C-alpha positions in Angstrom: 109.9 -86.6 253.0 107.0 -88.1 255.0 109.0 -90.6 257.2 112.4 -90.8 258.7 114.1 -94.2 259.5 115.8 -93.9 263.0 118.7 -96.3 263.1 120.7 -95.1 266.1 119.8 -98.4 268.0 121.8 -100.3 265.4 124.9 -98.3 265.4 125.5 -97.4 269.1 128.3 -99.2 270.9 127.4 -101.0 274.0 129.3 -102.3 277.1 130.2 -106.0 277.2 127.9 -106.2 280.4 124.9 -105.0 278.4 125.4 -107.8 275.8 125.5 -110.3 278.5 122.2 -108.9 279.9 120.6 -108.6 276.5 121.2 -112.2 276.1 118.2 -112.7 278.3 116.3 -109.5 277.8 117.1 -108.0 274.3 113.6 -107.4 273.1 112.2 -106.1 276.5 115.1 -103.5 276.8 114.7 -102.4 273.3 111.0 -101.8 273.7 111.5 -100.1 277.0 114.1 -97.7 275.6 111.6 -95.2 274.4 110.3 -96.0 271.0 106.7 -96.4 272.3 106.9 -92.7 273.1 106.6 -92.0 269.4 102.9 -92.8 269.7 101.0 -92.2 266.4 104.3 -91.4 264.6 105.7 -94.9 265.2 105.9 -96.8 261.9 107.1 -100.2 261.2 109.9 -101.6 263.4 112.9 -102.7 261.2 114.9 -105.6 262.2 118.1 -105.7 260.3 120.1 -109.0 260.4 123.8 -109.2 259.9 125.4 -110.8 256.9 126.9 -113.5 258.9 123.6 -114.6 260.3 122.5 -117.5 258.0 118.9 -118.6 257.5 117.7 -121.1 260.1 113.9 -121.8 259.9 113.6 -122.9 263.5 115.4 -119.7 264.8 113.4 -117.6 262.6 110.0 -119.2 263.8 111.0 -118.4 267.4 112.0 -114.7 266.6 108.8 -114.1 264.7 106.7 -115.5 267.5 108.3 -113.0 270.0 107.2 -109.8 267.9 104.5 -107.9 269.5 101.6 -107.3 267.3 100.3 -104.1 269.1 101.6 -101.5 271.5 99.7 -103.1 274.4 101.7 -106.4 273.9 104.9 -104.4 273.4 104.4 -102.6 276.6 103.9 -105.9 278.4 107.3 -107.0 277.0 109.0 -103.8 277.8 108.0 -104.3 281.5 110.3 -107.3 281.6 113.3 -105.0 280.9 116.6 -105.7 282.7 118.0 -103.8 285.6 120.3 -101.7 283.3 117.2 -100.0 282.0 115.9 -98.9 285.4 115.4 -95.2 285.6 115.9 -94.9 281.8 112.9 -96.6 280.5 109.6 -95.4 279.1 106.7 -97.8 280.2 103.6 -96.1 279.0 101.5 -95.7 275.7 99.0 -93.2 274.8 96.6 -95.8 273.5 96.7 -99.2 272.0 97.7 -99.4 268.4 98.7 -102.2 265.9 102.5 -102.6 265.4 104.1 -103.4 262.1 107.5 -105.3 261.7 109.9 -105.4 258.7 112.9 -107.6 258.5 116.0 -107.1 256.3 118.2 -110.1 256.1 121.8 -109.9 254.5 122.8 -113.5 254.2 122.0 -114.9 250.7 120.6 -118.0 252.4 117.4 -116.1 253.2 116.5 -116.2 249.4 114.4 -119.2 250.3 110.6 -119.7 249.7 110.3 -121.1 253.2 111.4 -117.9 254.6 108.9 -115.9 252.5 106.1 -118.2 253.8 107.2 -117.7 257.4 107.1 -113.9 257.1 103.7 -114.1 255.3 102.3 -116.2 258.0 103.4 -113.6 260.5 102.4 -110.6 258.5 106.0 -109.3 258.6 107.4 -107.4 255.5 110.5 -108.6 254.0 112.6 -105.6 253.1 113.5 -105.1 249.5 117.1 -104.0 249.8 118.8 -102.3 246.9 122.5 -102.9 247.5 124.4 -102.7 244.3 124.3 -106.5 244.2 125.9 -106.9 247.5 123.1 -108.8 249.2 120.0 -110.8 247.7 117.2 -108.6 246.3 114.0 -110.0 247.9 111.0 -108.6 246.2 108.2 -110.3 248.0 104.8 -109.4 249.2 104.4 -110.9 252.7 102.5 -108.2 254.6 99.9 -105.4 254.1 102.6 -103.0 253.5 105.9 -102.8 251.5 109.3 -101.6 252.7 112.3 -100.8 250.6 115.9 -99.6 251.7 117.8 -98.1 248.8 121.5 -98.2 249.6 122.6 -97.4 246.1 122.1 -99.2 242.7 125.7 -98.8 241.4 127.9 -98.3 244.4 126.9 -99.2 248.0 125.9 -96.2 250.2 127.5 -93.8 247.7 125.8 -93.6 244.2 122.7 -91.5 243.7 119.6 -92.7 241.7 119.4 -91.1 238.2 116.0 -90.4 236.5 115.7 -93.8 235.0 116.2 -95.5 238.4 113.8 -93.2 240.2 111.3 -93.9 237.4 111.5 -97.6 238.2 111.1 -97.0 241.9 108.1 -94.8 241.2 106.6 -97.7 239.2 107.3 -100.1 242.0 105.7 -97.9 244.7 102.7 -97.1 242.6 102.1 -100.9 242.0 102.0 -101.4 245.8 99.7 -98.4 246.3 97.4 -99.7 243.6 97.0 -102.8 245.6 96.1 -100.9 248.8 99.4 -101.3 250.5 101.3 -98.7 252.4 104.7 -98.2 251.1 107.9 -97.2 253.0 110.9 -96.3 250.9 114.1 -95.3 252.8 117.2 -93.9 251.2 120.4 -95.0 252.8 122.9 -94.0 250.2 124.3 -91.3 252.6 128.0 -91.1 252.1 127.8 -88.2 249.6 124.5 -86.9 251.1 122.4 -88.3 248.2 119.7 -89.8 250.3 117.6 -86.5 250.9 117.9 -85.4 247.4 116.8 -88.8 246.0 114.0 -89.1 248.5 112.6 -85.6 247.5 112.9 -86.5 243.9 110.9 -89.8 244.2 108.3 -88.0 246.4 107.8 -85.3 243.8 107.2 -88.0 241.1 104.6 -89.6 243.3 102.6 -86.4 244.5 103.5 -84.1 241.7 
């Protein structure tokens, strides 16, 4: 495995007071929380949207405009963090680097060409989510890299990927690589600890 997806910020429970403050300062607090300390190891920032958030073109335009395009801009945003972050923030970078963003919507209403065009105009990758048919499968090229999250092709978070399925994902990955795009494939079929096994099997196909 050559990358690891860190998703603790998605699952951690927060205090009600935090949500009130984040209403005003969500992006700044997130960027100040320490991820800029990853330096050259920081890959794309994944923004996962909940299934009950329907597609709203105006809201998406505002969100995409907020995303910092490099670590200098991210640091400037992070400096606007709320009081709850005082003493717990990291407000430094080792050097200026470009930032990449990927967005994974869950509501079916995002299966819309207007959303694809918005993402492409912003250079943000739309995540191809393999979710056993639960959510829309958005296989679009909207950035100079591709990002797939594999939750299970037969049963969500549980089923592993057999040889035929891994062959298909190898073909998908190689197609992007042949077009000079970086590719991130993250396995999230973790309930039966299939994710690392499948990730290593795909990597072996790609590098021999």
